[in-house]
BALOBA-1460 file (C-alpha; in Angstrom, 3 decimals):
// residues 214
<rec num="1" residu="m" x="37.650" y="-42.441" z="9.677"/>
<rec num="2" residu="l" x="36.243" y="-39.293" z="11.265"/>
<rec num="3" residu="d" x="33.135" y="-39.822" z="13.378"/>
<rec num="4" residu="p" x="30.414" y="-37.160" z="13.744"/>
<rec num="5" residu="t" x="30.992" y="-34.383" z="16.230"/>
<rec num="6" residu="l" x="30.340" y="-35.131" z="19.904"/>
<rec num="7" residu="k" x="27.907" y="-32.400" z="20.907"/>
<rec num="8" residu="m" x="28.029" y="-30.295" z="24.035"/>
<rec num="9" residu="v" x="26.331" y="-31.975" z="26.988"/>
<rec num="10" residu="e" x="23.503" y="-30.089" z="28.696"/>
<rec num="11" residu="n" x="22.805" y="-30.598" z="32.380"/>
<rec num="12" residu="n" x="19.238" y="-31.689" z="33.099"/>
<rec num="13" residu="k" x="19.380" y="-30.085" z="36.550"/>
<rec num="14" residu="i" x="19.616" y="-26.622" z="35.006"/>
<rec num="15" residu="n" x="16.304" y="-25.021" z="34.064"/>
<rec num="16" residu="q" x="17.337" y="-22.025" z="32.008"/>
<rec num="17" residu="t" x="13.848" y="-20.565" z="31.721"/>
<rec num="18" residu="e" x="13.087" y="-20.699" z="35.437"/>
<rec num="19" residu="n" x="16.565" y="-19.518" z="36.372"/>
<rec num="20" residu="w" x="16.333" y="-16.490" z="34.122"/>
<rec num="21" residu="k" x="12.899" y="-15.600" z="35.448"/>
<rec num="22" residu="r" x="14.184" y="-15.762" z="39.014"/>
<rec num="23" residu="l" x="17.329" y="-13.778" z="38.281"/>
<rec num="24" residu="l" x="15.296" y="-10.953" z="36.721"/>
<rec num="25" residu="e" x="12.883" y="-11.003" z="39.669"/>
<rec num="26" residu="e" x="15.821" y="-10.638" z="42.055"/>
<rec num="27" residu="l" x="17.170" y="-7.686" z="40.092"/>
<rec num="28" residu="r" x="13.804" y="-5.946" z="39.839"/>
<rec num="29" residu="a" x="13.375" y="-6.232" z="43.597"/>
<rec num="30" residu="v" x="16.437" y="-3.979" z="44.000"/>
<rec num="31" residu="k" x="15.417" y="-0.342" z="43.688"/>
<rec num="32" residu="r" x="18.451" y="1.160" z="42.014"/>
<rec num="33" residu="d" x="18.624" y="3.824" z="39.305"/>
<rec num="34" residu="g" x="19.337" y="2.354" z="35.890"/>
<rec num="35" residu="m" x="17.987" y="-1.104" z="36.665"/>
<rec num="36" residu="d" x="15.610" y="-1.189" z="33.690"/>
<rec num="37" residu="k" x="18.418" y="-0.315" z="31.292"/>
<rec num="38" residu="f" x="20.690" y="-2.855" z="32.905"/>
<rec num="39" residu="i" x="18.101" y="-5.621" z="32.548"/>
<rec num="40" residu="d" x="17.585" y="-4.634" z="28.918"/>
<rec num="41" residu="f" x="21.339" y="-4.941" z="28.423"/>
<rec num="42" residu="l" x="21.385" y="-8.415" z="29.991"/>
<rec num="43" residu="e" x="18.402" y="-9.677" z="28.025"/>
<rec num="44" residu="n" x="19.127" y="-8.214" z="24.614"/>
<rec num="45" residu="k" x="22.867" y="-7.663" z="24.385"/>
<rec num="46" residu="t" x="24.400" y="-10.562" z="26.305"/>
<rec num="47" residu="d" x="24.318" y="-14.348" z="26.480"/>
<rec num="48" residu="f" x="24.066" y="-14.385" z="30.293"/>
<rec num="49" residu="k" x="21.054" y="-16.722" z="30.193"/>
<rec num="50" residu="t" x="22.735" y="-19.443" z="28.116"/>
<rec num="51" residu="a" x="26.455" y="-19.018" z="28.839"/>
<rec num="52" residu="p" x="28.511" y="-21.472" z="30.902"/>
<rec num="53" residu="a" x="30.317" y="-20.373" z="34.053"/>
<rec num="54" residu="s" x="33.682" y="-21.709" z="32.868"/>
<rec num="55" residu="t" x="35.309" y="-23.595" z="30.011"/>
<rec num="56" residu="k" x="35.966" y="-26.870" z="31.839"/>
<rec num="57" residu="f" x="35.748" y="-26.247" z="35.562"/>
<rec num="58" residu="h" x="32.633" y="-25.386" z="37.573"/>
<rec num="59" residu="m" x="29.276" y="-25.236" z="35.777"/>
<rec num="60" residu="n" x="30.644" y="-25.555" z="32.250"/>
<rec num="61" residu="y" x="27.177" y="-26.268" z="30.880"/>
<rec num="62" residu="p" x="24.811" y="-24.120" z="28.805"/>
<rec num="63" residu="g" x="23.023" y="-21.953" z="31.361"/>
<rec num="64" residu="g" x="25.737" y="-22.593" z="33.928"/>
<rec num="65" residu="l" x="26.497" y="-18.906" z="34.464"/>
<rec num="66" residu="t" x="22.965" y="-18.127" z="35.623"/>
<rec num="67" residu="e" x="22.807" y="-21.278" z="37.755"/>
<rec num="68" residu="h" x="26.125" y="-20.429" z="39.400"/>
<rec num="69" residu="t" x="25.048" y="-16.831" z="39.968"/>
<rec num="70" residu="l" x="21.894" y="-17.922" z="41.747"/>
<rec num="71" residu="n" x="23.891" y="-20.419" z="43.809"/>
<rec num="72" residu="v" x="26.270" y="-17.661" z="44.887"/>
<rec num="73" residu="l" x="23.324" y="-15.473" z="45.834"/>
<rec num="74" residu="r" x="21.810" y="-18.273" z="47.914"/>
<rec num="75" residu="f" x="25.028" y="-19.081" z="49.751"/>
<rec num="76" residu="t" x="25.988" y="-15.444" z="50.307"/>
<rec num="77" residu="r" x="22.616" y="-14.868" z="51.931"/>
<rec num="78" residu="h" x="23.160" y="-18.028" z="53.945"/>
<rec num="79" residu="a" x="26.540" y="-16.719" z="55.122"/>
<rec num="80" residu="q" x="24.918" y="-13.474" z="56.239"/>
<rec num="81" residu="n" x="22.160" y="-15.385" z="58.031"/>
<rec num="82" residu="m" x="24.814" y="-17.309" z="59.945"/>
<rec num="83" residu="v" x="27.088" y="-14.448" z="60.959"/>
<rec num="84" residu="q" x="24.582" y="-11.555" z="61.058"/>
<rec num="85" residu="v" x="26.885" y="-8.726" z="59.976"/>
<rec num="86" residu="p" x="25.284" y="-5.551" z="61.407"/>
<rec num="87" residu="n" x="23.781" y="-3.008" z="59.003"/>
<rec num="88" residu="m" x="24.319" y="-5.223" z="55.982"/>
<rec num="89" residu="s" x="22.168" y="-4.185" z="53.028"/>
<rec num="90" residu="a" x="20.118" y="-7.002" z="51.504"/>
<rec num="91" residu="d" x="20.164" y="-5.137" z="48.181"/>
<rec num="92" residu="s" x="23.953" y="-5.008" z="48.260"/>
<rec num="93" residu="i" x="24.134" y="-8.769" z="48.779"/>
<rec num="94" residu="t" x="21.798" y="-9.323" z="45.834"/>
<rec num="95" residu="l" x="23.744" y="-6.994" z="43.565"/>
<rec num="96" residu="v" x="27.244" y="-8.246" z="44.278"/>
<rec num="97" residu="a" x="26.188" y="-11.880" z="43.947"/>
<rec num="98" residu="i" x="24.477" y="-11.292" z="40.605"/>
<rec num="99" residu="l" x="27.157" y="-8.975" z="39.244"/>
<rec num="100" residu="h" x="30.301" y="-10.748" z="40.449"/>
<rec num="101" residu="d" x="30.787" y="-12.756" z="37.237"/>
<rec num="102" residu="l" x="29.304" y="-10.232" z="34.812"/>
<rec num="103" residu="c" x="32.708" y="-10.303" z="33.102"/>
<rec num="104" residu="k" x="31.759" y="-13.698" z="31.642"/>
<rec num="105" residu="v" x="28.974" y="-12.435" z="29.369"/>
<rec num="106" residu="n" x="29.754" y="-12.600" z="25.637"/>
<rec num="107" residu="y" x="33.001" y="-14.312" z="26.628"/>
<rec num="108" residu="y" x="32.653" y="-18.039" z="25.909"/>
<rec num="109" residu="k" x="32.118" y="-19.599" z="22.505"/>
<rec num="110" residu="k" x="31.630" y="-23.125" z="21.235"/>
<rec num="111" residu="e" x="34.572" y="-24.633" z="19.380"/>
<rec num="112" residu="e" x="35.302" y="-28.001" z="17.785"/>
<rec num="113" residu="v" x="38.525" y="-29.857" z="18.587"/>
<rec num="114" residu="f" x="39.877" y="-33.316" z="17.888"/>
<rec num="115" residu="d" x="39.037" y="-35.783" z="20.681"/>
<rec num="116" residu="k" x="42.449" y="-37.287" z="21.497"/>
<rec num="117" residu="e" x="41.114" y="-39.532" z="24.270"/>
<rec num="118" residu="y" x="38.606" y="-41.080" z="21.867"/>
<rec num="119" residu="k" x="41.420" y="-41.622" z="19.339"/>
<rec num="120" residu="n" x="43.534" y="-43.409" z="21.947"/>
<rec num="121" residu="q" x="40.608" y="-45.682" z="22.855"/>
<rec num="122" residu="t" x="39.265" y="-46.485" z="19.381"/>
<rec num="123" residu="n" x="42.040" y="-45.556" z="16.955"/>
<rec num="124" residu="q" x="39.515" y="-43.293" z="15.245"/>
<rec num="125" residu="w" x="39.225" y="-39.533" z="15.247"/>
<rec num="126" residu="r" x="36.128" y="-37.547" z="16.065"/>
<rec num="127" residu="m" x="35.461" y="-33.905" z="16.723"/>
<rec num="128" residu="m" x="33.929" y="-32.714" z="19.978"/>
<rec num="129" residu="e" x="32.392" y="-29.438" z="21.039"/>
<rec num="130" residu="v" x="34.160" y="-27.576" z="23.830"/>
<rec num="131" residu="w" x="33.980" y="-24.117" z="25.310"/>
<rec num="132" residu="g" x="36.614" y="-21.659" z="24.160"/>
<rec num="133" residu="v" x="37.178" y="-18.004" z="24.995"/>
<rec num="134" residu="d" x="36.782" y="-14.902" z="22.863"/>
<rec num="135" residu="d" x="37.519" y="-11.988" z="25.194"/>
<rec num="136" residu="k" x="36.264" y="-8.948" z="23.317"/>
<rec num="137" residu="i" x="36.720" y="-6.674" z="26.351"/>
<rec num="138" residu="p" x="40.078" y="-7.690" z="27.904"/>
<rec num="139" residu="l" x="39.828" y="-5.835" z="31.189"/>
<rec num="140" residu="g" x="40.419" y="-8.633" z="33.668"/>
<rec num="141" residu="h" x="37.909" y="-10.432" z="35.861"/>
<rec num="142" residu="g" x="36.493" y="-8.669" z="38.917"/>
<rec num="143" residu="e" x="37.508" y="-5.265" z="37.605"/>
<rec num="144" residu="k" x="35.783" y="-5.989" z="34.290"/>
<rec num="145" residu="s" x="32.582" y="-6.944" z="36.099"/>
<rec num="146" residu="v" x="32.644" y="-3.612" z="37.942"/>
<rec num="147" residu="i" x="33.302" y="-1.644" z="34.763"/>
<rec num="148" residu="l" x="30.444" y="-3.320" z="32.892"/>
<rec num="149" residu="a" x="28.034" y="-2.869" z="35.800"/>
<rec num="150" residu="v" x="28.704" y="0.822" z="36.516"/>
<rec num="151" residu="r" x="27.872" y="1.703" z="32.926"/>
<rec num="152" residu="y" x="24.259" y="1.133" z="34.007"/>
<rec num="153" residu="l" x="24.034" y="0.973" z="37.800"/>
<rec num="154" residu="p" x="25.455" y="3.219" z="40.527"/>
<rec num="155" residu="l" x="27.374" y="1.036" z="42.984"/>
<rec num="156" residu="t" x="28.722" y="1.843" z="46.404"/>
<rec num="157" residu="l" x="32.445" y="1.563" z="47.074"/>
<rec num="158" residu="e" x="31.789" y="-1.504" z="49.202"/>
<rec num="159" residu="e" x="29.839" y="-3.164" z="46.386"/>
<rec num="160" residu="m" x="32.571" y="-2.363" z="43.872"/>
<rec num="161" residu="a" x="35.282" y="-3.690" z="46.199"/>
<rec num="162" residu="a" x="33.343" y="-6.920" z="46.808"/>
<rec num="163" residu="i" x="32.908" y="-7.555" z="43.083"/>
<rec num="164" residu="r" x="36.461" y="-6.529" z="42.238"/>
<rec num="165" residu="w" x="38.151" y="-8.747" z="44.814"/>
<rec num="166" residu="h" x="35.736" y="-11.710" z="45.053"/>
<rec num="167" residu="m" x="38.317" y="-14.080" z="43.515"/>
<rec num="168" residu="a" x="40.422" y="-13.480" z="46.635"/>
<rec num="169" residu="w" x="43.810" y="-15.178" z="46.627"/>
<rec num="170" residu="s" x="43.351" y="-16.731" z="43.173"/>
<rec num="171" residu="d" x="43.344" y="-13.217" z="41.673"/>
<rec num="172" residu="q" x="46.869" y="-12.125" z="40.767"/>
<rec num="173" residu="g" x="45.967" y="-8.569" z="41.706"/>
<rec num="174" residu="v" x="45.758" y="-9.438" z="45.401"/>
<rec num="175" residu="h" x="49.520" y="-9.878" z="45.440"/>
<rec num="176" residu="s" x="50.157" y="-6.351" z="44.130"/>
<rec num="177" residu="f" x="51.474" y="-3.763" z="46.552"/>
<rec num="178" residu="y" x="51.331" y="-0.072" z="45.773"/>
<rec num="179" residu="p" x="52.950" y="2.811" z="47.685"/>
<rec num="180" residu="s" x="49.596" y="3.265" z="49.409"/>
<rec num="181" residu="g" x="49.416" y="-0.367" z="50.494"/>
<rec num="182" residu="a" x="47.686" y="-3.571" z="49.370"/>
<rec num="183" residu="p" x="44.182" y="-2.761" z="48.042"/>
<rec num="184" residu="f" x="42.834" y="-6.286" z="48.483"/>
<rec num="185" residu="k" x="43.933" y="-6.477" z="52.117"/>
<rec num="186" residu="t" x="42.560" y="-2.989" z="52.777"/>
<rec num="187" residu="s" x="39.230" y="-3.924" z="51.197"/>
<rec num="188" residu="l" x="39.085" y="-7.202" z="53.107"/>
<rec num="189" residu="d" x="39.610" y="-5.366" z="56.401"/>
<rec num="190" residu="k" x="37.205" y="-2.557" z="55.560"/>
<rec num="191" residu="y" x="34.274" y="-4.225" z="53.799"/>
<rec num="192" residu="p" x="32.497" y="-7.242" z="55.342"/>
<rec num="193" residu="l" x="30.435" y="-7.556" z="52.154"/>
<rec num="194" residu="l" x="33.600" y="-8.749" z="50.413"/>
<rec num="195" residu="k" x="34.079" y="-11.520" z="52.974"/>
<rec num="196" residu="l" x="30.462" y="-12.610" z="52.600"/>
<rec num="197" residu="l" x="30.757" y="-12.765" z="48.814"/>
<rec num="198" residu="i" x="33.992" y="-14.758" z="48.983"/>
<rec num="199" residu="l" x="32.277" y="-17.221" z="51.320"/>
<rec num="200" residu="g" x="29.199" y="-17.430" z="49.098"/>
<rec num="201" residu="d" x="31.262" y="-18.014" z="45.953"/>
<rec num="202" residu="e" x="33.431" y="-20.683" z="47.580"/>
<rec num="203" residu="m" x="30.427" y="-22.465" z="49.057"/>
<rec num="204" residu="a" x="28.651" y="-22.396" z="45.686"/>
<rec num="205" residu="e" x="31.650" y="-23.865" z="43.878"/>
<rec num="206" residu="l" x="32.016" y="-26.607" z="46.488"/>
<rec num="207" residu="h" x="28.316" y="-27.445" z="46.155"/>
<rec num="208" residu="e" x="28.574" y="-27.459" z="42.364"/>
<rec num="209" residu="s" x="31.559" y="-29.818" z="42.415"/>
<rec num="210" residu="f" x="29.301" y="-32.730" z="43.373"/>
<rec num="211" residu="a" x="25.658" y="-31.664" z="42.988"/>
<rec num="212" residu="y" x="25.396" y="-31.514" z="39.188"/>
<rec num="213" residu="d" x="26.630" y="-34.905" z="38.101"/>
<rec num="214" residu="n" x="24.381" y="-36.192" z="35.318"/>
């Protein structure tokens, strides 16, 4: 006997409408050429508002990508407030936090799979909704976020480096060495914005690991 499909669980701590309103307010507060076109792209050509932040790890709920993005922005600002990096642009912090996971738009899709755990418990099969991946633009992670962003917004080298390398040691690219050296290590030494974003992202993921239990 096949039971009805187990539907995707939404998290009642995520307010998609309020989150989207705040994210757009944060973007509009940054005076950067191309911002109107970029916002139009986000609103009308992506699923940023409703997408999860991962398939089964942090913030794998509808609207999780926006929630995670705002968490990263909050914690990156908090990191800057603690360490007070001189001459750090507030606009740069806003941009890199919001853009760091831009690669995840139009990336996840709902799929139905057989629930093996349920079968083991009940000796009956049922389908369940899960997040799968359909990578239509296979350009990597941080590098893909940069490529998508610069189609609309001019970014500084420091901003691009922060977005590109924000995954830090979990990005396979950090272990690549070219004749000119190791680009991740060079960026880490040169751009404090990268260190702030890494801190903000790690702090957000730690917070999310316990703060969103239903």
